[in-house]
C-alpha angles and dihedrals in degrees: 000000000000132000130206104247104184144344126207092228142334112318116252129192113272092357119130115234137184112243135170120213116209125191107249093229089063093060109103097206122057090213119105112261115235134189118258090254090052099053108137119246123237089255092056091048090054090052093052105079134143109279111261101028092103091047091057090056093051095072145355110263087215090066093065109113119243119266091245127036120255115243145058107335124191107227104171141007116254090236090065090071101019095134122082114255089021116146121203129188113217129183113198141130090023089298138103113230133195108212119188143153123238127223091278093050098254115145119235131188122205136164106277098230125080110234090221102068103340101260115165106251091198093057106070097341117141131212118241111181105305093340135090115223120217112239092221108054105357099252109163122215124195117238089212099063108354093246119144108248101180140023108184096213098040131072093205129045114214116235091234092059101102142109129219116279112206118217104245144167139184118233134157094357094307134102111225130196126199110240126184126168091220094040093248121162121251109287104186102064123259097319125169090014097066124090112297108192120184109260124215113233120199114215 
C-alpha cells in the first residue's frame, strides 16, 4: 500500500504535479499525514475522540438499574406442584430453580443444579423427606438450608457440599422467591409472606 507523501501545490485538473509515493509501512506515525494547509485546529482535535468517551462521562455506569427488580417475585403457581413429593423445574430471573414439596407439604426452592457434577435436580430428582435427591449419584440436599445431608458412598458429608437455598414463601396460590441484585436480605418485613386475609371493602 502506498501513501501520497507530498504535493508541490494544490492539485488542478489536467495539470502535471510532482509527487512522492511512500510505502505505508515506512511511515513512523500511524496518524494520517496532512498538508501544511490542512493541519487540524485545536478545536477539531478536541472533537476527534475515541467513540464512547463522551458517553462514559454522561452518567455513572453504577447507576444503571438491575435487569430484574429487587423484591418478592412470584415464580410459579402453587397448583404446579400441589402434590407432595412433586418436583417442578422453573426458569425465571435468569436462573433455573428446582421447586419441590417436602413430606409435610411445605414448598422449597433450590438452585436446580447439583454442585457435584451439575446434574439438574428438577429433571429426574426425587423427594426424600424434606430433601431432593440428585438423579446422578444420589446426593440429597435439604430444602430447608440447601446443605447436603447424604452421600450414599461416603460416611462423611463435607461442609462445602451444599446448593443455594432461595428464601421463599407461598401466598395467594403463588410461590414467591426473594431476589436482590446485591444479594441483600429482605428489608420490608415479611411481606408478602405474612397472613393476607380477604378484606371487606364497603362501596
